[in-house]
N, C-alpha and C positions, 0 to 999 in steps of 0.2 A: 712329180707334179709337172703339168704342162705350163709353159710360159703364157701369160695372158696379158692383154692390154685392157685396162678398165677406163670407162668414161664416167666422170662424176654425174650423178643423177639429180642431186638436190638443186632446186631452182633458187635457193637462198645464196648459193655460192657462184661467183662469177670469176674464176681464176684467170690470171693473165695467160695468154697462149704461149707456152714454152715448156714442152713436156720432158725436157732433158736436164739433168743436173749438170751444173758447171763443175769444173775441176775442184774449185774451192768448196762447193756444196757437198760434193761426193766425199771429199777429204773430211769435212766436218762430221758426216755420218759414219764413215769408216773408222775414224779415230775417236769416236765417242767411247767413254770408259766402259759402258756396259756392252755396247754392240761389238766392240773390238775383242771382248772376252769370249764371244761365241765361236763355234767351230766354223771353218771356211765353208763347209757344205750348208750349214744353217744360214749363214750370212748370205750365201748365194741364193738360196730359195726365197729368203725374205725380199731381197733386192729385185729379183726377177718378177715377183708378184706385185711390186710396188709401182705406184704412179705418182707423178709430180703435180703439185698445184702451187701457183704463185699468187700472192695477194699484195695489194697496196696497203699503205698505212691506214689503220682503222677499219679495214674490212672484217666482217664477221666470218669466222672460220667454222665455229660450231656454237649453237645456242643451248642454253639451259632448257631441258625438256626434250631435246632431240634424241631420237633413238641412236644407239651406238653403232654406226655403220662403218667406222674406220678406226684403225690403229695408226697413230700418227707420230712422226719424228720431225723435229725442227731442223732444217738444213741451212737456213740463213735467216738473219734478223732475229726476231723474238716473237713468242706467242704470249699475249697477256691474258692471264686467267683471272676472271673477275666475277663478282656477284653484284646484285643491285639491292640497295637498302630499301626499307619501307618508304622512305621519302623519295625514292627514285634515283638516288645518287649511286654511281658506279664505284665500287670498291675493288681496288687491285689487290689480289692475293699473292700472286707470284708471276714471274716471267720464265717461260720455258726457253732455254738457250739452245743454240745449235748443237746437235749430237744427242739430244735428250728425246726419249720416246715417251708418249703419254696416250691416254684414251683407252687403255686396256682394262681398267677397273670395271667400267660399265659393260664391256663385252663379256667379262667373266661373270658378273652378278646379274646381267640381263636387265638392269634398271636403266633409266634414261640419264642423259648428261646432267650433272649437278651444277655446272658453272658455264659461263659464257667464255669463249675463246676468240680473241681478236688479234689481228696482225699488228705488231708494233714496229713501224718502219716497213720498208720493202721486205717481205717475208716469203720464204719458200718452205713448203712442207712436203714430206714424203709420206704417202698413205698406203696402207694395206687394207683391202676390204675385209670386213668381218668374216665372210665365208672363207677367204683364203687364209686369214689368221688361224682359223680353226683347223683348216687342212694342214697347215704347217705344224700346229700342235700335235695333230694325229701322226704326222710323218716323223717329227723330231721330238722324241721324249725329252731330249736335252733342254728344249725350250721351257718346259714346265719348271725345271730346277732353276733355269736362268731367270724366269719371271718371279720365282720366289725370292731370289737374291735381290732383284730389282725392287720388289715390294718391301723387303726387309730394310733396304737402304732408305727407301722413302719414309718408313716408320721411324727409323733412327733420326733422320733429318727433322721429321715432325716433332719428335720428342725434344730434340735439341733446340728447335725454335721456341717451343713452349717453355723450356727451361730458361732460355735466354730472356724471354719476355718477362718471366717472373723473378729472375735473379739478377739481371744485369741492368745498369742504368742506361739510359738512351744513348749517351756518349759512346759507351762500349759497343752497343748493338749497331750503332751507325758506323763505327770504325770497321766492325766485322763485315757489314754489308758492303761497304766501299771496297774492302779487300776482295770480297767475292766478285763484285762487279768488274774490278780491274783484272782479275784472273780470267774471267769469261769474255770480257769485251774491251780489254785494254789494248791500245795501239800507241806506239811511240809518238810523243809530241814532236811536231815539226820544228819547234823552236829549241827543244832540248831533249835529246834521246834518253836521258836519264829519267825523264818524266813520262807518265803514261796517261793518255786521255781515255776516258770511259766513252766508248763509241755509242753505247746504248743511250739514246736521248730520253732522259727522265726529268719531268718537271718535279719541283720540290714536293708538290702535293702527292705525286705518285711515289716518290721515295718515302714520304711520311707514311703512306698507306702500307707499304711493305713492312714498316717498323711498328705499326700500331700506335703512331704518335701524331701530334698536330703538325701542320706545316710550319707554324711559328716556332715551335720548339726545335724542329729539325733545322730550320734556318739559323737559329741561334748557335746550335752546335757546329754547323758547317762554317759559320763565320769565325768561331773560336778555333777550329782546326786550321782555317786559312791564316789566322794570326800567328799560329804556331808553325807555319810553313809546311804543314803536312799535305795540304791540298791547295788548289787555286780554283776559284769560282769564276767561270767565264760565261758569256751569253750562250755559247754553243754547248755548254755542259761543264762537267767537272774534270779537272786534271789532278791526278795524284802525283805529288811532288816527292813524297817520302813515304814509301810503303813501310819501312821499319818504324817510322813514327806512328803510323796507324796501328801497327801490330803492338807497339808499346802501350798505346792508349787502351786497346782492348784487353791486354794482359794486366795492366796496372789496375784498371777498373774491375777486372775479374777478381783480383786479390783483395779488394776492399770488402 
């Protein structure tokens, strides 16, 4: 394959001008669990075909109904995947974290995008054009097996979420969600290095949507966890004070 430089064509997207990944962003891509499992030659061909786009908080990255023109990885920030209810309310389904690739399903099945994707905070994405994705598939048979593993992992995660939704009380699901967020977005608290601040800024309404619950119920559970010294609620977000306590909450409720 010949190295190429691609220019985004969609008038809907107005990325910030900076076409090079920072060291931190490149590390997030290279250390992603799935991407790091690929062979060096495959990783090289993916990266040399890729181009960078940067977005401000709330910018639209891809809209429901768009044709699938890109295979995408989050390099910094988060990508909020959402849908719109009949009443016009946006419902958050998940957040794509740094190191995670997405957007390949629509390329494989040829259908249009099924959800909206927005930048959550200052966000950087790495994109591979559909034509180049297909060229890489033709050149590296390894990628087919790797994509199967990626899709299988997504299916397992989906079944796990459905199982949790139907078998676990909200308290346990909230504890599991907070543990996931602190693994992905945890940074040491300035006041106490034993505490971890969740750097992903989530309103309680957004956290509630991830759990399929009301904001009021999530607020009640958060306050209960705060009384137990498992977390601390601050205006800037949540601080996890005791991860072991959150783990016990999820495991105790799982056994009930």
